[in-house]
C-alpha positions, 0 to 999 in steps of 0.5 A: 860550412867546412873548416880545415886547420893545420899546424907546424912548428918551424926553427925561427923566431916568430918575427922572421916566420911572419916576415917571410909568410906576409911578403905578398911578392913571396906568395908563390914560394909557399902557396899551393902551386896553382895559386897566384896572388897579385897585389892590387890597392891594399887590401885588394888583391887577385888570386889567380887559380891555374886549374880553372884559369880563373881570377878571384877578387879577395882582399888580404890583411896582415897584422904584424903586431898580432903576427897574423894574416887574414884573407877572403874572397870580396864579392862572393863570400865563398871562403876566408882563412888566416895564418897565425904565427906564435913564438914557442921558445927557444927561438922557434915558432908554431904556424897555424893556418885555417881555412873556412869555406862558406860556399860548397862550390869553393871547398876542395873536400877534407883530404884536398884541403888538408893536403894543400895546407900541409904542403903550404906549411912545408913549403913556408918552412923551406922558405923560412930556413933558406931566409935564416940561413942566408941571414947567418951565412 
């Protein structure tokens, strides 16, 4: 089993960050570019991976009162992950994303996983900034 985790501070209230992160219709704006999530009957989703042109049955749960999103594969149990938003004062938040790969066939390796997590967190921060600028402007 392999596990990877990254965190990033964002200049917005935790509720604003969570709302942006948890909006399934906007996942493409911050997830790695090759992954696309299609909502089905909650909590079911399908994750399409461009690289292998394959769909994976997954589930997605959002817990707004805990500022947490959890996901994972439904049938194979190959991977799971979570995103946690925490307020750190002064209108800022820390976002942590964690991935667990239970099947080596799903594990992209440490470098690729950490690069994808860092890139996703940067993209999420950009989306949060755009959302907060739009709200204040």
